[in-house]
N, CA, C and O atoms as a GROMACS GRO file, in nm:
protein
  508
    1MET      N    1   0.098  -0.119  -0.004
    1MET     CA    2   0.015   0.017   0.004
    1MET      C    3   0.056   0.119   0.012
    1MET      O    4   0.105   0.146   0.122
    2LYS      N    5   0.058   0.206  -0.072
    2LYS     CA    6   0.119   0.344  -0.060
    2LYS      C    7   0.044   0.468  -0.024
    2LYS      O    8  -0.077   0.483  -0.044
    3THR      N    9   0.130   0.564   0.035
    3THR     CA   10   0.045   0.686   0.086
    3THR      C   11   0.116   0.801   0.001
    3THR      O   12   0.237   0.816  -0.012
    4ILE      N   13   0.030   0.867  -0.045
    4ILE     CA   14   0.083   0.998  -0.113
    4ILE      C   15   0.112   1.124   0.008
    4ILE      O   16   0.039   1.150   0.103
    5ILE      N   17   0.229   1.185  -0.025
    5ILE     CA   18   0.263   1.279   0.085
    5ILE      C   19   0.279   1.409   0.013
    5ILE      O   20   0.366   1.427  -0.072
    6LYS      N   21   0.184   1.506   0.054
    6LYS     CA   22   0.186   1.612   0.006
    6LYS      C   23   0.189   1.763   0.123
    6LYS      O   24   0.134   1.762   0.233
    7THR      N   25   0.244   1.845   0.083
    7THR     CA   26   0.260   1.944   0.175
    7THR      C   27   0.241   2.100   0.109
    7THR      O   28   0.302   2.118   0.003
    8ALA      N   29   0.182   2.185   0.150
    8ALA     CA   30   0.188   2.319   0.085
    8ALA      C   31   0.304   2.421   0.133
    8ALA      O   32   0.304   2.542   0.106
    9LYS      N   33   0.412   2.347   0.215
    9LYS     CA   34   0.503   2.404   0.260
    9LYS      C   35   0.642   2.384   0.182
    9LYS      O   36   0.754   2.423   0.214
   10ALA      N   37   0.595   2.302   0.058
   10ALA     CA   38   0.728   2.296  -0.054
   10ALA      C   39   0.630   2.312  -0.182
   10ALA      O   40   0.507   2.305  -0.190
   11PRO      N   41   0.709   2.331  -0.259
   11PRO     CA   42   0.628   2.376  -0.428
   11PRO      C   43   0.565   2.245  -0.469
   11PRO      O   44   0.616   2.134  -0.458
   12ALA      N   45   0.461   2.271  -0.511
   12ALA     CA   46   0.364   2.145  -0.598
   12ALA      C   47   0.429   2.083  -0.721
   12ALA      O   48   0.496   2.152  -0.797
   13PRO      N   49   0.411   1.972  -0.736
   13PRO     CA   50   0.473   1.911  -0.866
   13PRO      C   51   0.440   1.995  -0.990
   13PRO      O   52   0.339   2.062  -1.011
   14ILE      N   53   0.544   1.978  -1.066
   14ILE     CA   54   0.506   2.030  -1.212
   14ILE      C   55   0.522   1.966  -1.315
   14ILE      O   56   0.588   1.989  -1.417
   15GLY      N   57   0.438   1.853  -1.274
   15GLY     CA   58   0.420   1.729  -1.370
   15GLY      C   59   0.322   1.617  -1.304
   15GLY      O   60   0.258   1.630  -1.199
   16PRO      N   61   0.324   1.515  -1.381
   16PRO     CA   62   0.225   1.385  -1.331
   16PRO      C   63   0.318   1.288  -1.233
   16PRO      O   64   0.360   1.178  -1.269
   17TYR      N   65   0.346   1.351  -1.099
   17TYR     CA   66   0.407   1.288  -0.991
   17TYR      C   67   0.377   1.358  -0.868
   17TYR      O   68   0.320   1.466  -0.884
   18ASN      N   69   0.401   1.323  -0.751
   18ASN     CA   70   0.391   1.372  -0.635
   18ASN      C   71   0.499   1.397  -0.545
   18ASN      O   72   0.588   1.312  -0.550
   19GLN      N   73   0.516   1.501  -0.454
   19GLN     CA   74   0.602   1.538  -0.373
   19GLN      C   75   0.698   1.408  -0.317
   19GLN      O   76   0.820   1.397  -0.317
   20ALA      N   77   0.596   1.316  -0.271
   20ALA     CA   78   0.659   1.200  -0.209
   20ALA      C   79   0.562   1.090  -0.222
   20ALA      O   80   0.448   1.116  -0.262
   21VAL      N   81   0.599   0.960  -0.190
   21VAL     CA   82   0.532   0.843  -0.164
   21VAL      C   83   0.570   0.753  -0.064
   21VAL      O   84   0.685   0.709  -0.069
   22LEU      N   85   0.484   0.714   0.039
   22LEU     CA   86   0.518   0.646   0.162
   22LEU      C   87   0.495   0.491   0.141
   22LEU      O   88   0.375   0.461   0.144
   23SER      N   89   0.559   0.414   0.127
   23SER     CA   90   0.534   0.283   0.103
   23SER      C   91   0.611   0.172   0.200
   23SER      O   92   0.734   0.169   0.199
   24GLY      N   93   0.545   0.092   0.272
   24GLY     CA   94   0.599   0.017   0.386
   24GLY      C   95   0.701   0.051   0.476
   24GLY      O   96   0.797  -0.016   0.514
   25GLY      N   97   0.656   0.199   0.512
   25GLY     CA   98   0.764   0.249   0.606
   25GLY      C   99   0.883   0.337   0.529
   25GLY      O  100   0.941   0.416   0.604
   26THR      N  101   0.923   0.335   0.403
   26THR     CA  102   1.010   0.395   0.330
   26THR      C  103   0.951   0.513   0.253
   26THR      O  104   0.852   0.485   0.185
   27LEU      N  105   0.991   0.631   0.250
   27LEU     CA  106   0.988   0.760   0.188
   27LEU      C  107   1.057   0.788   0.061
   27LEU      O  108   1.179   0.806   0.057
   28TYR      N  109   0.971   0.794  -0.054
   28TYR     CA  110   1.054   0.820  -0.162
   28TYR      C  111   1.024   0.985  -0.204
   28TYR      O  112   0.912   1.015  -0.244
   29VAL      N  113   1.106   1.064  -0.194
   29VAL     CA  114   1.092   1.195  -0.198
   29VAL      C  115   1.132   1.225  -0.344
   29VAL      O  116   1.243   1.196  -0.390
   30SER      N  117   1.019   1.297  -0.424
   30SER     CA  118   1.065   1.352  -0.534
   30SER      C  119   1.176   1.469  -0.563
   30SER      O  120   1.200   1.546  -0.470
   31GLY      N  121   1.240   1.485  -0.677
   31GLY     CA  122   1.347   1.567  -0.687
   31GLY      C  123   1.301   1.712  -0.675
   31GLY      O  124   1.212   1.764  -0.743
   32GLN      N  125   1.384   1.782  -0.563
   32GLN     CA  126   1.355   1.916  -0.550
   32GLN      C  127   1.449   2.009  -0.633
   32GLN      O  128   1.564   1.983  -0.669
   33ILE      N  129   1.366   2.139  -0.660
   33ILE     CA  130   1.475   2.242  -0.680
   33ILE      C  131   1.471   2.336  -0.623
   33ILE      O  132   1.422   2.321  -0.512
   34GLY      N  133   1.511   2.465  -0.654
   34GLY     CA  134   1.536   2.598  -0.578
   34GLY      C  135   1.374   2.660  -0.572
   34GLY      O  136   1.379   2.772  -0.520
   35LEU      N  137   1.274   2.634  -0.598
   35LEU     CA  138   1.133   2.686  -0.614
   35LEU      C  139   1.095   2.715  -0.473
   35LEU      O  140   1.130   2.625  -0.398
   36LYS      N  141   1.040   2.804  -0.420
   36LYS     CA  142   0.962   2.846  -0.288
   36LYS      C  143   0.818   2.772  -0.327
   36LYS      O  144   0.775   2.739  -0.437
   37ALA      N  145   0.759   2.758  -0.191
   37ALA     CA  146   0.642   2.673  -0.176
   37ALA      C  147   0.548   2.744  -0.265
   37ALA      O  148   0.468   2.664  -0.315
   38ASP      N  149   0.528   2.874  -0.304
   38ASP     CA  150   0.446   2.943  -0.394
   38ASP      C  151   0.455   2.882  -0.527
   38ASP      O  152   0.366   2.909  -0.608
   39GLY      N  153   0.546   2.808  -0.558
   39GLY     CA  154   0.557   2.749  -0.712
   39GLY      C  155   0.601   2.846  -0.801
   39GLY      O  156   0.632   2.806  -0.913
   40GLU      N  157   0.612   2.990  -0.773
   40GLU     CA  158   0.640   3.067  -0.885
   40GLU      C  159   0.827   3.168  -0.834
   40GLU      O  160   0.918   3.219  -0.899
   41THR      N  161   0.802   3.150  -0.714
   41THR     CA  162   0.945   3.242  -0.671
   41THR      C  163   1.062   3.148  -0.670
   41THR      O  164   1.071   3.060  -0.584
   42PHE      N  165   1.157   3.167  -0.772
   42PHE     CA  166   1.287   3.067  -0.788
   42PHE      C  167   1.402   3.158  -0.710
   42PHE      O  168   1.422   3.279  -0.726
   43VAL      N  169   1.471   3.068  -0.623
   43VAL     CA  170   1.598   3.114  -0.535
   43VAL      C  171   1.692   3.067  -0.621
   43VAL      O  172   1.720   2.947  -0.630
   44ASN      N  173   1.766   3.191  -0.714
   44ASN     CA  174   1.874   3.140  -0.761
   44ASN      C  175   1.979   3.247  -0.790
   44ASN      O  176   2.049   3.255  -0.892
   45GLU      N  177   1.978   3.326  -0.686
   45GLU     CA  178   2.100   3.416  -0.661
   45GLU      C  179   2.208   3.393  -0.651
   45GLU      O  180   2.293   3.476  -0.683
   46ASN      N  181   2.239   3.274  -0.604
   46ASN     CA  182   2.392   3.196  -0.621
   46ASN      C  183   2.363   3.056  -0.572
   46ASN      O  184   2.266   3.032  -0.500
   47ILE      N  185   2.444   2.968  -0.611
   47ILE     CA  186   2.424   2.810  -0.606
   47ILE      C  187   2.402   2.782  -0.428
   47ILE      O  188   2.331   2.687  -0.396
   48LEU      N  189   2.462   2.863  -0.324
   48LEU     CA  190   2.441   2.866  -0.192
   48LEU      C  191   2.272   2.850  -0.190
   48LEU      O  192   2.218   2.745  -0.156
   49ALA      N  193   2.212   2.950  -0.226
   49ALA     CA  194   2.114   2.988  -0.169
   49ALA      C  195   2.016   2.914  -0.252
   49ALA      O  196   1.906   2.898  -0.199
   50GLU      N  197   2.035   2.863  -0.378
   50GLU     CA  198   1.971   2.779  -0.446
   50GLU      C  199   1.938   2.629  -0.377
   50GLU      O  200   1.833   2.566  -0.370
   51THR      N  201   2.081   2.598  -0.328
   51THR     CA  202   2.084   2.453  -0.270
   51THR      C  203   1.996   2.486  -0.140
   51THR      O  204   1.902   2.414  -0.108
   52GLU      N  205   2.028   2.582  -0.079
   52GLU     CA  206   1.971   2.594   0.065
   52GLU      C  207   1.791   2.586   0.052
   52GLU      O  208   1.720   2.517   0.125
   53GLN      N  209   1.753   2.652  -0.034
   53GLN     CA  210   1.623   2.625  -0.068
   53GLN      C  211   1.549   2.482  -0.118
   53GLN      O  212   1.438   2.435  -0.094
   54VAL      N  213   1.660   2.436  -0.200
   54VAL     CA  214   1.624   2.276  -0.217
   54VAL      C  215   1.620   2.195  -0.084
   54VAL      O  216   1.538   2.105  -0.065
   55MET      N  217   1.707   2.231   0.002
   55MET     CA  218   1.710   2.179   0.146
   55MET      C  219   1.575   2.169   0.195
   55MET      O  220   1.503   2.071   0.216
   56ARG      N  221   1.555   2.310   0.209
   56ARG     CA  222   1.423   2.336   0.305
   56ARG      C  223   1.324   2.271   0.239
   56ARG      O  224   1.241   2.215   0.311
   57ASN      N  225   1.310   2.263   0.113
   57ASN     CA  226   1.191   2.202   0.034
   57ASN      C  227   1.166   2.067   0.077
   57ASN      O  228   1.055   2.030   0.117
   58LEU      N  229   1.297   1.970   0.066
   58LEU     CA  230   1.323   1.860   0.125
   58LEU      C  231   1.274   1.832   0.255
   58LEU      O  232   1.196   1.740   0.280
   59GLU      N  233   1.325   1.916   0.342
   59GLU     CA  234   1.283   1.909   0.492
   59GLU      C  235   1.121   1.929   0.515
   59GLU      O  236   1.056   1.866   0.598
   60ALA      N  237   1.065   2.034   0.420
   60ALA     CA  238   0.918   2.026   0.420
   60ALA      C  239   0.857   1.899   0.401
   60ALA      O  240   0.768   1.860   0.476
   61VAL      N  241   0.899   1.832   0.302
   61VAL     CA  242   0.830   1.709   0.255
   61VAL      C  243   0.867   1.606   0.354
   61VAL      O  244   0.784   1.520   0.382
   62LEU      N  245   0.975   1.607   0.406
   62LEU     CA  246   1.000   1.499   0.518
   62LEU      C  247   0.931   1.526   0.631
   62LEU      O  248   0.886   1.428   0.690
   63ASN      N  249   0.912   1.640   0.679
   63ASN     CA  250   0.813   1.674   0.814
   63ASN      C  251   0.682   1.643   0.780
   63ASN      O  252   0.607   1.615   0.874
   64ALA      N  253   0.631   1.642   0.653
   64ALA     CA  254   0.496   1.610   0.612
   64ALA      C  255   0.452   1.456   0.637
   64ALA      O  256   0.337   1.413   0.648
   65ALA      N  257   0.583   1.380   0.643
   65ALA     CA  258   0.568   1.245   0.645
   65ALA      C  259   0.604   1.217   0.823
   65ALA      O  260   0.613   1.104   0.869
   66ASP      N  261   0.618   1.322   0.894
   66ASP     CA  262   0.662   1.323   1.020
   66ASP      C  263   0.808   1.247   1.038
   66ASP      O  264   0.820   1.162   1.127
   67MET      N  265   0.922   1.282   0.949
   67MET     CA  266   1.054   1.257   0.926
   67MET      C  267   1.117   1.364   0.928
   67MET      O  268   1.049   1.466   0.918
   68ASP      N  269   1.271   1.379   0.941
   68ASP     CA  270   1.372   1.497   0.948
   68ASP      C  271   1.466   1.432   0.891
   68ASP      O  272   1.462   1.313   0.861
   69PHE      N  273   1.577   1.524   0.869
   69PHE     CA  274   1.689   1.456   0.797
   69PHE      C  275   1.775   1.351   0.849
   69PHE      O  276   1.864   1.294   0.786
   70SER      N  277   1.743   1.333   0.962
   70SER     CA  278   1.821   1.204   1.030
   70SER      C  279   1.763   1.068   0.981
   70SER      O  280   1.827   0.966   1.008
   71HIS      N  281   1.630   1.057   0.901
   71HIS     CA  282   1.566   0.950   0.866
   71HIS      C  283   1.603   0.949   0.731
   71HIS      O  284   1.542   0.863   0.669
   72VAL      N  285   1.677   1.011   0.668
   72VAL     CA  286   1.758   0.991   0.503
   72VAL      C  287   1.844   0.894   0.508
   72VAL      O  288   1.943   0.887   0.580
   73LEU      N  289   1.797   0.799   0.414
   73LEU     CA  290   1.925   0.693   0.410
   73LEU      C  291   1.972   0.722   0.274
   73LEU      O  292   2.073   0.654   0.257
   74LYS      N  293   1.945   0.791   0.170
   74LYS     CA  294   2.011   0.804   0.042
   74LYS      C  295   1.969   0.943  -0.037
   74LYS      O  296   1.850   0.971  -0.033
   75CYS      N  297   2.026   1.000  -0.083
   75CYS     CA  298   2.016   1.112  -0.154
   75CYS      C  299   2.072   1.113  -0.304
   75CYS      O  300   2.181   1.057  -0.318
   76SER      N  301   2.018   1.164  -0.408
   76SER     CA  302   2.069   1.172  -0.535
   76SER      C  303   2.056   1.329  -0.575
   76SER      O  304   1.947   1.387  -0.578
   77ILE      N  305   2.186   1.395  -0.606
   77ILE     CA  306   2.200   1.516  -0.651
   77ILE      C  307   2.225   1.513  -0.794
   77ILE      O  308   2.298   1.437  -0.856
   78PHE      N  309   2.148   1.614  -0.838
   78PHE     CA  310   2.209   1.632  -0.987
   78PHE      C  311   2.218   1.787  -1.015
   78PHE      O  312   2.127   1.869  -1.000
   79VAL      N  313   2.336   1.808  -1.054
   79VAL     CA  314   2.396   1.946  -1.080
   79VAL      C  315   2.384   1.975  -1.250
   79VAL      O  316   2.337   1.894  -1.331
   80MET      N  317   2.436   2.100  -1.280
   80MET     CA  318   2.426   2.150  -1.402
   80MET      C  319   2.592   2.146  -1.444
   80MET      O  320   2.655   2.109  -1.544
   81ASP      N  321   2.622   2.198  -1.326
   81ASP     CA  322   2.818   2.235  -1.342
   81ASP      C  323   2.872   2.181  -1.237
   81ASP      O  324   2.832   2.222  -1.128
   82MET      N  325   2.966   2.084  -1.241
   82MET     CA  326   3.048   1.995  -1.146
   82MET      C  327   3.114   2.105  -1.067
   82MET      O  328   3.117   2.091  -0.944
   83ALA      N  329   3.173   2.228  -1.129
   83ALA     CA  330   3.238   2.325  -1.076
   83ALA      C  331   3.153   2.390  -0.918
   83ALA      O  332   3.211   2.450  -0.828
   84ASP      N  333   3.014   2.356  -0.922
   84ASP     CA  334   2.945   2.416  -0.804
   84ASP      C  335   2.947   2.311  -0.689
   84ASP      O  336   2.903   2.337  -0.576
   85PHE      N  337   3.007   2.180  -0.728
   85PHE     CA  338   3.002   2.103  -0.622
   85PHE      C  339   3.031   2.126  -0.486
   85PHE      O  340   2.959   2.090  -0.393
   86SER      N  341   3.157   2.198  -0.475
   86SER     CA  342   3.189   2.230  -0.363
   86SER      C  343   3.087   2.304  -0.251
   86SER      O  344   3.077   2.266  -0.134
   87ALA      N  345   3.011   2.420  -0.313
   87ALA     CA  346   2.934   2.503  -0.255
   87ALA      C  347   2.802   2.417  -0.230
   87ALA      O  348   2.742   2.438  -0.125
   88ILE      N  349   2.751   2.319  -0.323
   88ILE     CA  350   2.660   2.276  -0.280
   88ILE      C  351   2.674   2.149  -0.190
   88ILE      O  352   2.574   2.127  -0.122
   89ASN      N  353   2.780   2.058  -0.176
   89ASN     CA  354   2.828   1.992  -0.087
   89ASN      C  355   2.842   2.076   0.083
   89ASN      O  356   2.820   2.018   0.189
   90GLU      N  357   2.875   2.198   0.072
   90GLU     CA  358   2.902   2.265   0.196
   90GLU      C  359   2.744   2.303   0.220
   90GLU      O  360   2.713   2.263   0.332
   91MET      N  361   2.674   2.343   0.179
   91MET     CA  362   2.511   2.379   0.203
   91MET      C  363   2.455   2.229   0.251
   91MET      O  364   2.408   2.207   0.362
   92TYR      N  365   2.469   2.141   0.157
   92TYR     CA  366   2.391   2.012   0.175
   92TYR      C  367   2.450   1.925   0.317
   92TYR      O  368   2.385   1.841   0.379
   93GLY      N  369   2.569   1.963   0.344
   93GLY     CA  370   2.637   1.899   0.470
   93GLY      C  371   2.574   1.945   0.596
   93GLY      O  372   2.552   1.874   0.695
   94GLY      N  373   2.544   2.086   0.579
   94GLY     CA  374   2.502   2.151   0.693
   94GLY      C  375   2.366   2.117   0.739
   94GLY      O  376   2.312   2.183   0.827
   95PHE      N  377   2.301   2.004   0.676
   95PHE     CA  378   2.179   1.966   0.698
   95PHE      C  379   2.177   1.823   0.787
   95PHE      O  380   2.075   1.789   0.847
   96PHE      N  381   2.293   1.748   0.789
   96PHE     CA  382   2.350   1.622   0.810
   96PHE      C  383   2.434   1.643   0.913
   96PHE      O  384   2.492   1.749   0.932
   97LYS      N  385   2.444   1.520   0.999
   97LYS     CA  386   2.556   1.496   1.077
   97LYS      C  387   2.634   1.401   1.042
   97LYS      O  388   2.601   1.283   1.030
   98ALA      N  389   2.754   1.453   1.023
   98ALA     CA  390   2.869   1.388   0.940
   98ALA      C  391   2.855   1.212   0.987
   98ALA      O  392   2.848   1.128   0.897
   99GLU      N  393   2.851   1.171   1.128
   99GLU     CA  394   2.834   1.041   1.125
   99GLU      C  395   2.731   0.957   1.099
   99GLU      O  396   2.759   0.837   1.098
  100THR      N  397   2.607   0.993   1.076
  100THR     CA  398   2.509   0.953   1.032
  100THR      C  399   2.431   1.024   0.876
  100THR      O  400   2.312   1.026   0.844
  101ALA      N  401   2.542   1.070   0.809
  101ALA     CA  402   2.502   1.100   0.669
  101ALA      C  403   2.444   0.997   0.591
  101ALA      O  404   2.474   0.880   0.614
  102PRO      N  405   2.365   1.027   0.503
  102PRO     CA  406   2.325   0.940   0.391
  102PRO      C  407   2.395   0.903   0.305
  102PRO      O  408   2.487   0.978   0.272
  103ALA      N  409   2.381   0.772   0.237
  103ALA     CA  410   2.458   0.734   0.094
  103ALA      C  411   2.431   0.841   0.022
  103ALA      O  412   2.363   0.924   0.081
  104ARG      N  413   2.471   0.873  -0.122
  104ARG     CA  414   2.445   0.971  -0.191
  104ARG      C  415   2.520   0.965  -0.349
  104ARG      O  416   2.622   0.898  -0.345
  105GLU      N  417   2.496   1.009  -0.457
  105GLU     CA  418   2.542   1.025  -0.574
  105GLU      C  419   2.544   1.147  -0.606
  105GLU      O  420   2.465   1.218  -0.544
  106THR      N  421   2.615   1.200  -0.689
  106THR     CA  422   2.632   1.341  -0.763
  106THR      C  423   2.640   1.337  -0.874
  106THR      O  424   2.758   1.315  -0.901
  107VAL      N  425   2.565   1.346  -0.989
  107VAL     CA  426   2.569   1.339  -1.120
  107VAL      C  427   2.547   1.505  -1.200
  107VAL      O  428   2.468   1.596  -1.174
  108GLN      N  429   2.635   1.494  -1.285
  108GLN     CA  430   2.623   1.639  -1.388
  108GLN      C  431   2.535   1.586  -1.485
  108GLN      O  432   2.560   1.480  -1.542
  109VAL      N  433   2.431   1.655  -1.508
  109VAL     CA  434   2.342   1.663  -1.611
  109VAL      C  435   2.326   1.796  -1.697
  109VAL      O  436   2.342   1.911  -1.656
  110ALA      N  437   2.289   1.750  -1.832
  110ALA     CA  438   2.274   1.873  -1.945
  110ALA      C  439   2.146   1.952  -1.912
  110ALA      O  440   2.133   2.044  -1.993
  111ALA      N  441   2.050   1.947  -1.822
  111ALA     CA  442   1.957   2.020  -1.804
  111ALA      C  443   1.858   1.987  -1.695
  111ALA      O  444   1.836   1.869  -1.670
  112LEU      N  445   1.787   2.102  -1.618
  112LEU     CA  446   1.695   2.048  -1.488
  112LEU      C  447   1.579   2.108  -1.529
  112LEU      O  448   1.578   2.188  -1.623
  113PRO      N  449   1.467   2.071  -1.457
  113PRO     CA  450   1.357   2.177  -1.503
  113PRO      C  451   1.373   2.322  -1.434
  113PRO      O  452   1.440   2.338  -1.332
  114LYS      N  453   1.299   2.434  -1.506
  114LYS     CA  454   1.326   2.554  -1.460
  114LYS      C  455   1.452   2.633  -1.490
  114LYS      O  456   1.462   2.752  -1.461
  115ASN      N  457   1.558   2.553  -1.555
  115ASN     CA  458   1.707   2.616  -1.556
  115ASN      C  459   1.753   2.607  -1.423
  115ASN      O  460   1.842   2.681  -1.381
  116ALA      N  461   1.684   2.501  -1.339
  116ALA     CA  462   1.779   2.473  -1.187
  116ALA      C  463   1.911   2.442  -1.218
  116ALA      O  464   1.942   2.398  -1.328
  117ARG      N  465   1.984   2.458  -1.137
  117ARG     CA  466   2.123   2.435  -1.133
  117ARG      C  467   2.161   2.315  -1.049
  117ARG      O  468   2.260   2.249  -1.079
  118VAL      N  469   2.070   2.277  -0.922
  118VAL     CA  470   2.064   2.171  -0.888
  118VAL      C  471   1.920   2.101  -0.847
  118VAL      O  472   1.813   2.161  -0.851
  119GLU      N  473   1.934   1.993  -0.816
  119GLU     CA  474   1.800   1.889  -0.785
  119GLU      C  475   1.855   1.805  -0.716
  119GLU      O  476   1.961   1.749  -0.743
  120ILE      N  477   1.782   1.787  -0.612
  120ILE     CA  478   1.801   1.676  -0.481
  120ILE      C  479   1.672   1.589  -0.463
  120ILE      O  480   1.563   1.643  -0.439
  121SER      N  481   1.686   1.456  -0.474
  121SER     CA  482   1.581   1.373  -0.403
  121SER      C  483   1.641   1.299  -0.324
  121SER      O  484   1.762   1.279  -0.318
  122ALA      N  485   1.527   1.237  -0.233
  122ALA     CA  486   1.576   1.158  -0.136
  122ALA      C  487   1.499   1.014  -0.082
  122ALA      O  488   1.380   0.998  -0.110
  123ILE      N  489   1.567   0.916  -0.009
  123ILE     CA  490   1.482   0.815   0.034
  123ILE      C  491   1.479   0.808   0.169
  123ILE      O  492   1.586   0.843   0.220
  124ALA      N  493   1.394   0.777   0.245
  124ALA     CA  494   1.425   0.808   0.407
  124ALA      C  495   1.317   0.683   0.446
  124ALA      O  496   1.225   0.644   0.374
  125ARG      N  497   1.352   0.635   0.572
  125ARG     CA  498   1.263   0.565   0.642
  125ARG      C  499   1.298   0.582   0.794
  125ARG      O  500   1.408   0.595   0.848
  126LYS      N  501   1.160   0.576   0.852
  126LYS     CA  502   1.149   0.583   1.021
  126LYS      C  503   1.140   0.445   1.071
  126LYS      O  504   1.032   0.387   1.060
  127GLU      N  505   1.239   0.386   1.122
  127GLU     CA  506   1.237   0.246   1.179
  127GLU      C  507   1.140   0.250   1.287
  127GLU      O  508   1.116   0.149   1.353
   0.00000   0.00000   0.00000
């Protein structure tokens, strides 16, 4: 059985998908970009601000499922320019404790929705 997770504290999906799906205690969070919850304001003045907004969106979706970053098992990071890796990593790392940080990969891609420079998805589980 799956439960659809929705929150007005993160931007609504811009396609035929949900913010997150909970199944068997595991939460699958769709990729988040630097859109604010209003779905119109894009935070892109610099890569740190954009990454912070992405992480705040992930946090809002996790919270809607009664979870937080300590429950995250894995993240996937998609970036437009690997030159932004250090800055993204700096902001991203501030949301996790080093000793319990999730598994992850970072992949450079040709394009992201709304011309975003970074998109992050997550898988979380509450034991």
